[in-house]
C-alpha positions in Angstrom: 170.9 268.4 -99.8 172.5 270.6 -97.1 169.1 271.1 -95.5 168.2 267.5 -95.7 171.3 266.2 -93.9 171.8 269.2 -91.6 172.3 268.0 -88.0 172.2 264.3 -89.0 175.9 263.7 -88.4 176.7 260.4 -86.7 177.3 260.4 -82.9 181.0 260.4 -81.8 180.7 256.8 -80.7 179.1 255.6 -84.0 181.0 253.2 -86.2 180.4 251.2 -89.3 180.3 247.4 -89.1 180.8 245.0 -92.0 178.0 242.7 -92.9 180.1 239.7 -91.6 180.6 241.4 -88.3 177.0 242.4 -87.9 175.9 238.8 -88.6 178.5 237.5 -86.2 177.2 239.8 -83.4 173.6 238.9 -84.2 174.3 235.2 -84.1 176.0 235.6 -80.7 172.6 236.5 -79.3 171.0 233.4 -80.8 173.6 231.0 -79.4 171.9 230.5 -76.0 168.8 229.3 -77.9 170.6 226.9 -80.2 168.2 224.0 -79.2 165.1 226.0 -80.0 166.7 227.2 -83.3 167.4 223.6 -84.3 163.7 222.9 -83.7 162.7 226.0 -85.7 165.0 225.0 -88.6 163.5 221.4 -88.6 160.0 222.8 -88.7 161.0 225.2 -91.4 162.5 222.4 -93.5 159.4 220.2 -93.1 157.1 223.2 -93.9 159.2 224.0 -97.0 159.1 220.4 -98.2 155.3 220.3 -97.6 154.9 223.6 -99.4 156.6 222.3 -102.5 154.5 219.2 -102.5 151.4 221.0 -103.8 152.6 221.9 -107.3 154.5 218.6 -107.6 151.3 216.6 -106.8 149.2 218.7 -109.3 151.9 218.2 -112.0 151.9 214.4 -111.3 148.1 214.3 -111.3 147.8 216.1 -114.7 150.2 213.7 -116.3 148.4 210.7 -114.7 145.0 211.8 -115.9 146.3 212.5 -119.4 147.9 209.1 -119.6 145.1 207.0 -118.1 142.0 209.2 -118.8 140.9 208.0 -115.4 138.8 210.2 -113.1 139.5 208.1 -110.0 142.9 209.7 -109.4 141.4 213.2 -109.0 139.9 212.5 -105.5 143.2 211.1 -104.3 145.0 214.1 -105.7 142.6 216.5 -104.0 142.9 214.6 -100.7 146.7 214.6 -100.9 146.8 218.3 -101.6 144.4 219.0 -98.6 146.5 216.7 -96.3 149.7 218.5 -97.2 148.0 221.9 -96.8 146.8 221.1 -93.3 150.2 219.6 -92.3 151.9 222.7 -93.7 149.6 225.0 -91.7 150.3 223.1 -88.5 154.1 223.1 -89.1 154.1 226.8 -90.0 152.1 227.6 -86.9 154.5 225.7 -84.6 157.4 227.3 -86.4 156.1 230.8 -86.0 155.2 230.2 -82.4 158.8 229.0 -81.6 160.4 231.7 -83.7 158.4 234.4 -81.9 159.6 233.0 -78.5 163.3 232.9 -79.6 163.2 236.3 -81.2 161.5 237.7 -78.1 164.3 236.3 -75.9 167.0 237.6 -78.2 165.5 241.1 -78.1 165.1 240.9 -74.4 168.8 240.1 -74.0 169.9 242.7 -76.5 167.8 245.4 -74.9 169.1 244.4 -71.5 172.7 244.7 -72.8 172.2 248.1 -74.5 170.5 249.5 -71.3 173.2 248.1 -69.1 175.9 249.7 -71.4 174.0 253.0 -71.3 173.7 253.3 -67.6 177.3 252.2 -67.3 178.6 255.2 -69.1 180.0 258.1 -67.1 178.3 261.5 -67.0 180.4 263.0 -69.8 178.7 260.6 -72.2 175.3 262.1 -71.3 176.6 265.6 -71.5 177.7 265.0 -75.1 174.7 263.0 -76.4 171.0 264.1 -76.0 169.0 261.7 -73.9 166.2 261.5 -76.6 168.6 260.0 -79.1 169.9 257.5 -76.6 166.3 256.4 -75.7 165.6 256.0 -79.4 168.4 253.4 -79.6 167.3 251.5 -76.5 163.6 251.3 -77.6 163.0 251.9 -81.3 166.2 250.4 -82.7 166.0 247.2 -80.7 162.4 246.8 -81.9 163.4 247.3 -85.6 166.1 244.7 -85.0 163.4 242.3 -83.9 161.3 243.0 -87.0 164.2 242.3 -89.4 165.0 239.0 -87.7 161.4 238.0 -88.1 161.5 238.9 -91.8 164.8 237.0 -92.2 163.2 233.9 -90.8 160.3 234.2 -93.4 162.9 234.7 -96.1 164.8 231.6 -95.0 161.6 229.5 -95.2 161.0 230.7 -98.8 164.6 230.0 -99.8 164.4 226.4 -98.4 161.2 225.8 -100.4 163.0 227.0 -103.5 165.8 224.6 -102.8 163.4 221.6 -102.5 161.8 222.6 -105.8 165.1 223.2 -107.5 166.3 219.6 -106.6 163.1 218.2 -108.0 163.1 220.3 -111.2 166.7 219.4 -112.0 165.7 215.8 -112.0 163.0 216.6 -114.5 164.8 218.9 -116.9 168.2 220.5 -116.3 168.1 223.2 -119.0 164.6 224.5 -118.2 165.7 224.6 -114.5 168.8 226.7 -115.5 166.5 229.0 -117.5 164.3 229.4 -114.5 167.0 230.6 -112.3 169.2 232.4 -114.9 168.1 235.9 -114.0 168.2 235.4 -110.2 172.0 235.9 -109.8 171.7 239.2 -111.7 169.0 240.5 -109.4 170.9 239.3 -106.3 174.1 240.9 -107.5 172.4 244.3 -108.1 170.7 244.0 -104.7 174.0 243.4 -103.0 175.6 246.3 -104.8 172.7 248.5 -103.8 172.9 247.7 -100.1 175.6 250.3 -99.1 173.5 253.2 -100.5 170.4 251.8 -98.9 172.2 251.5 -95.5 173.4 255.1 -95.7 170.0 256.6 -96.4 168.4 254.4 -93.7 171.0 255.7 -91.2 170.0 259.3 -92.1 166.3 258.4 -91.5 167.1 256.9 -88.1 169.1 259.9 -87.1 166.4 262.4 -88.0 163.9 260.3 -86.0 166.3 260.4 -83.0 166.7 264.1 -83.5 162.9 264.6 -83.4 162.6 262.4 -80.3 165.3 264.5 -78.5 163.6 267.7 -79.4 160.1 266.5 -78.3 161.5 265.3 -75.0 163.3 268.6 -74.4 160.2 270.6 -75.3 158.0 268.6 -73.0 160.5 268.8 -70.1 160.8 272.5 -70.5 157.1 273.3 -71.3 156.7 275.4 -68.2 159.5 277.7 -69.2 158.3 277.8 -72.8 154.8 278.9 -71.6 156.2 281.4 -69.1 158.2 283.1 -71.9 155.4 282.5 -74.5 157.7 280.5 -76.7 155.2 277.8 -77.7 155.3 279.0 -81.3 159.1 279.0 -81.3 159.3 275.3 -80.1 156.6 274.4 -82.6 158.6 276.1 -85.4 161.7 274.1 -84.4 159.6 270.9 -84.4 158.1 271.9 -87.8 161.7 272.4 -89.2 162.8 269.0 -87.9 159.6 267.4 -89.1 160.0 268.9 -92.6 163.6 267.5 -92.6 162.3 264.1 -91.7 159.9 264.3 -94.6 162.7 265.1 -97.1 164.9 262.4 -95.6 162.1 259.9 -95.8 161.2 260.8 -99.4 164.9 260.4 -100.4 165.0 257.1 -98.6 161.8 255.9 -100.2 162.9 256.8 -103.7 166.3 255.1 -103.2 165.0 251.9 -101.7 162.2 251.5 -104.1 164.6 251.5 -107.0 165.1 247.7 -106.4 161.4 246.9 -107.3 161.8 247.6 -111.0 165.1 245.7 -111.1 163.5 242.6 -109.6 160.3 243.0 -111.7 162.3 243.3 -115.0 164.4 240.2 -114.1 161.3 238.2 -113.2 159.5 239.2 -116.4 162.4 238.2 -118.6 162.7 234.9 -116.8 159.0 234.1 -117.1 158.8 235.0 -120.8 161.9 232.9 -121.6 160.5 229.9 -119.6 157.1 230.1 -121.4 158.7 230.1 -124.8 161.2 227.4 -124.0 158.7 225.2 -122.1 156.2 225.4 -124.9 158.7 224.3 -127.4 159.8 221.4 -125.1 156.1 220.2 -124.8 155.6 220.4 -128.5 158.7 218.5 -129.2 157.8 215.8 -126.6 160.8 216.6 -124.4 158.6 217.2 -121.3 155.0 216.5 -120.4 152.3 219.2 -120.0 152.3 218.4 -116.2 156.0 219.1 -116.0 155.6 222.3 -118.0 152.8 223.3 -115.5 155.2 222.5 -112.6 157.9 224.8 -114.1 155.4 227.6 -114.7 154.1 227.3 -111.1 157.7 227.3 -109.8 158.3 230.7 -111.4 156.4 232.3 -108.6 158.1 230.2 -105.9 161.5 231.0 -107.3 161.0 234.7 -107.6 159.0 235.1 -104.4 162.2 235.4 -102.3 163.5 238.1 -104.6 160.2 240.0 -104.4 160.3 239.6 -100.6 163.7 241.1 -100.6 162.5 244.0 -102.7 159.3 244.4 -100.6 161.1 244.2 -97.2 164.3 245.9 -98.4 163.6 249.1 -96.5 162.7 247.2 -93.4 165.7 244.9 -93.8 168.0 248.0 -94.0 166.1 249.5 -91.1 167.0 246.4 -89.1 170.6 246.3 -90.1 171.0 250.1 -89.4 169.2 249.6 -86.1 171.6 246.7 -85.2 174.6 248.8 -86.2 173.4 251.7 -84.0 172.6 249.4 -81.0 176.0 247.7 -81.2 177.7 251.1 -81.5 176.1 252.1 -78.2 177.1 248.9 -76.6 180.7 249.2 -77.8 181.1 252.9 -76.9 184.1 253.2 -74.7 183.7 254.9 -71.3 186.0 257.7 -70.3 186.1 256.8 -66.6 188.3 253.8 -66.6 189.5 252.0 -63.4 193.1 250.7 -63.6 192.3 248.1 -60.9 189.4 246.9 -58.7 191.0 246.9 -55.3 188.6 246.2 -52.4 187.3 249.2 -50.4 186.9 248.8 -46.7 185.0 251.4 -44.7 186.5 254.7 -45.7 188.0 257.2 -43.2 187.2 260.0 -45.7 190.7 261.4 -46.3 190.7 263.2 -49.7 193.7 264.6 -51.5 193.8 266.5 -54.8 197.4 266.7 -56.1 197.9 269.1 -59.0 194.7 267.8 -60.6 193.8 269.1 -64.0 190.2 268.6 -65.2 188.3 269.7 -68.3 184.8 268.8 -69.6 184.3 267.4 -73.1 184.3 270.9 -74.7 188.0 271.1 -73.7 187.8 274.2 -71.5 189.9 273.6 -68.4 187.9 273.9 -65.2 190.5 272.9 -62.6 194.0 273.9 -63.9 196.0 272.2 -61.2 194.1 271.9 -58.0 195.9 270.9 -54.8 193.6 270.4 -51.8 193.5 268.1 -48.7 190.3 267.3 -46.8 190.9 265.5 -43.5 188.8 262.6 -42.3 185.4 263.7 -40.8 186.1 267.3 -41.7 183.3 269.4 -43.1 184.4 271.7 -45.9 182.3 274.3 -47.6 183.3 275.4 -51.1 182.1 278.8 -52.2 182.7 280.9 -55.3 181.1 282.6 -58.3 179.3 280.5 -60.9 181.7 278.6 -63.0 184.5 278.6 -60.4 184.6 274.7 -60.5 182.8 274.0 -57.2 180.5 271.3 -58.5 183.3 269.7 -60.5 185.2 269.0 -57.3 182.2 267.1 -55.9 181.6 265.2 -59.2 185.3 264.2 -59.4 185.2 262.8 -55.8 182.1 260.8 -56.8 184.1 259.6 -59.8 181.4 260.7 -62.3 184.1 262.2 -64.6 187.7 261.4 -65.5 190.4 264.0 -64.9 193.2 264.6 -67.3 196.3 264.9 -65.1 197.4 264.9 -61.5 196.1 262.6 -58.7 193.0 262.2 -56.6 193.7 260.0 -53.6 191.1 258.6 -51.1 192.6 257.4 -47.8 196.0 257.6 -49.5 195.0 255.3 -52.4 194.6 256.3 -56.1 190.9 256.6 -56.8 191.5 255.0 -60.2 192.5 251.7 -58.6 189.5 251.3 -56.3 186.5 249.0 -57.0 184.2 251.7 -58.4 181.0 250.0 -57.2 182.3 249.4 -53.7 183.7 253.0 -53.5 180.5 254.6 -54.6 178.6 252.5 -52.1 180.3 254.7 -49.5 179.5 258.0 -51.2 176.4 260.0 -50.5 175.6 262.6 -53.1 172.8 265.2 -53.2 172.8 267.1 -56.5 171.7 270.7 -56.9 168.3 269.6 -58.2 167.4 266.5 -56.2 166.0 263.9 -58.6 163.1 261.7 -57.4 161.9 258.6 -59.3 158.2 258.0 -59.9 156.8 256.2 -56.9 156.3 257.0 -53.2 158.4 258.9 -50.7 159.2 255.6 -49.0 160.4 254.0 -52.3 162.6 257.1 -53.0 164.2 257.0 -49.6 164.8 253.3 -49.8 166.7 253.9 -53.1 169.7 254.7 -50.8 169.6 251.2 -49.4 167.4 248.9 -51.5 167.2 246.1 -48.8 166.1 248.5 -46.0 163.1 247.6 -44.0 160.2 250.0 -43.5 161.4 250.6 -40.0 164.9 251.7 -41.3 163.3 254.0 -43.8 161.1 255.6 -41.2 164.1 256.0 -38.8 166.1 257.8 -41.5 163.2 260.1 -42.2 162.8 260.8 -38.5 166.4 261.9 -38.2 165.2 265.1 -39.9 163.2 267.3 -37.5 161.9 264.1 -35.8 159.9 263.3 -38.9 157.7 266.3 -38.5 158.1 267.1 -42.3 156.2 263.9 -43.1 153.1 265.4 -41.5 152.9 267.9 -44.3 152.6 265.1 -46.9 149.1 263.8 -47.6 150.0 260.1 -47.0 153.3 260.5 -45.2 155.8 258.0 -46.6 153.3 256.6 -48.9 152.7 259.9 -50.7 153.2 259.6 -54.5 155.9 262.0 -55.6 154.8 262.2 -59.2 157.1 262.4 -62.2 160.5 263.7 -61.2 158.9 264.7 -57.8 156.4 267.1 -59.3 153.9 266.5 -56.5 156.4 267.8 -53.9 157.8 271.3 -53.3 161.5 271.9 -53.9 162.1 271.9 -50.1 160.3 268.6 -49.7 162.3 267.1 -52.6 165.5 268.2 -50.8 164.3 266.6 -47.5 163.6 263.3 -49.3 167.1 263.4 -50.9 168.7 264.0 -47.5 166.8 261.2 -45.9 167.9 258.9 -48.8 171.5 259.6 -48.1 171.0 259.3 -44.3 169.6 255.8 -44.9 172.7 254.9 -47.0 175.0 256.0 -44.2 178.0 257.0 -46.4 181.6 257.7 -45.3 181.8 260.7 -47.6 178.9 263.1 -48.0 178.7 265.4 -51.0 176.1 268.2 -51.2 175.7 270.4 -54.2 173.3 272.8 -52.5 170.2 274.0 -54.4 170.1 277.7 -55.2 166.4 277.8 -54.9 165.2 279.4 -51.7 162.7 277.7 -49.4 160.5 278.9 -46.6 162.3 279.4 -43.2 160.6 276.4 -41.6 161.7 274.0 -44.4 165.1 275.7 -44.3 165.4 274.8 -40.6 164.4 271.2 -41.4 167.0 271.0 -44.2 169.7 272.3 -41.8 168.7 269.7 -39.3 169.1 267.0 -41.9 172.5 268.4 -42.9 173.6 268.4 -39.2 172.8 264.7 -39.0 174.6 263.9 -42.3 177.8 265.9 -41.4 178.1 264.0 -38.1 181.1 261.5 -38.0 181.8 261.6 -41.7 183.7 263.7 -44.2 181.4 266.3 -45.8 182.0 268.5 -48.8 179.4 271.2 -49.2 179.0 273.2 -52.4 177.3 275.9 -50.4 174.8 278.7 -51.4 173.2 279.4 -48.0 174.9 281.2 -45.2 173.5 278.7 -42.7 175.3 275.9 -44.5 178.5 277.8 -44.9 178.7 278.7 -41.2 178.4 275.0 -40.2 181.7 274.1 -42.0 184.9 273.5 -40.2 186.7 275.1 -43.1 185.6 277.3 -46.0 187.4 277.3 -49.3 187.0 280.2 -51.7 187.4 279.0 -55.3 187.9 281.2 -58.4 188.4 279.8 -61.9 189.5 276.4 -60.4 192.1 277.9 -58.0 191.9 278.3 -54.3 192.1 282.0 -53.3 191.4 281.7 -49.6 190.5 279.2 -46.9 189.6 279.4 -43.2 186.6 279.7 -40.9 183.7 282.1 -41.5 184.9 284.5 -38.9 188.6 284.5 -39.9 187.8 285.0 -43.6 185.4 287.9 -42.8 188.1 289.5 -40.6 190.6 289.2 -43.5 188.3 291.3 -45.7 189.2 289.5 -48.9 187.3 287.6 -51.6 185.1 285.7 -49.0 184.1 289.0 -47.5 183.2 290.2 -51.0 181.1 287.0 -51.6 179.5 287.5 -48.2 178.4 291.0 -49.0 177.2 289.9 -52.5 175.4 286.6 -51.7 175.3 285.8 -48.0 174.9 289.0 -46.0 171.2 289.4 -46.7 170.6 285.9 -45.3 172.0 286.8 -41.9 169.8 287.6 -38.9 171.7 290.8 -38.2 170.9 292.0 -41.8 167.2 291.0 -41.5 166.8 292.8 -38.1 168.8 295.9 -39.0 167.1 299.2 -38.2 165.4 300.9 -41.1 166.8 304.4 -41.8 164.2 307.1 -42.0 
């Protein structure tokens, strides 16, 4: 059992919903389509009435032939059955067509809501939860929800047909009707008692599927590294372990869910046997006609068909409920970055103040234990330090990607928590350490910084970097396809596209988490030209890894374990001979022209 459920714990944001709450949430999505649902219900009712007409007509015909011994009634009977059959087919076709449209719209709305909720979460959410598992909820779970709604519509149609027959049969013989339905409450009660266990094993099945999706996505994303280190077998072994776990979970789920089949079958068998015996006695005693007995025997199938449907579709039904539960849990997950107000944000001057700010990521380790830092408007500040010093955290906090735990972060003298987040981020330009490009062309990726920009504006932004000479190295210039995640471009070219994207946005505050990957000297010069354009007339915070970038700063801040050790200009810090001088000797000195051109000792 330990192996089967290993790693299948619920996510931190998961929660359990009562059946009533789930139904209420589901009905909320059907409310905009109330008119269409009324039409579907009307068609369903007419179809159910037509479906019950067949056995009733046959029963009536049998009694008529027996009483009159006339053969003339048979053609009329056959014609009536055919007429009701064709009408039933037409009604069912219209009902299914309308149902498919309504369900499609509901899933469209639900998927839009869950995707909107997903992209609305702060970065800490994605740090804690694997992307593959999130993708599984947005795609697979919403589809399973669609399937269960379709099955429910079918089940409702069967139940309505049973109700029509029930009303007719009660008119014919009350006691036989009660015998017919006597075992149904027992089966229904057992099914309802069984649902909690079924929901639990289905949740485990969905979690193991999400776990496999996450592992496959990670393996494909890192396939180059896996091949470089000859770890293909290792990632296959991990997949095989997860796959074997999925097999055991699926087997356990199948055995659990299929327990309901024998229960329904036993109840159905007892009900049928009882009805045959009691109905035969009633015919022999003249209490009912043979036609009525035939109608009761035919109705056994109609009455038990919904129960058989529940048994047949029980696993899918639980899939759908579990899927709905997982989808609603993702929608209801509370963000950690919460704005206290939505105050308007005019054009920012770029005055940034950290006041005794304390920040820790989700794992609880404090990164910034009480940072106090002031960055003046239009000042360029380079932040340097060893890995893990907290440099990138400063940039991410300014971008409001994460929530801090104590202290203050003020922008132009205003609490960042009170600003309209959308309006604020519209004035932030951020280039991450690994520039991300979306599938499409270079032009489309640059326009991402300003979606309404014209082609002329996009070209003008690109030309601010080395007069657009870097575009000459691209096969189709701005129309070059970048590939998945920018795979068709070099690291340097991806950085240039990212810089052009921010230039087009024209932010008040520019944040650069500089890539550690080295590029050729020519591309390096182009990148520095782009940085020069971006740092002009705006506040710039540079998480710097290149000497050429550091030296462009008005002020350099040396960070160690979230604390400021030194600050000043490049020359003053070198002259001081402290931590910056040590960093310079360790990381930067070999990038200087004096070091490159030093005489080689014999």
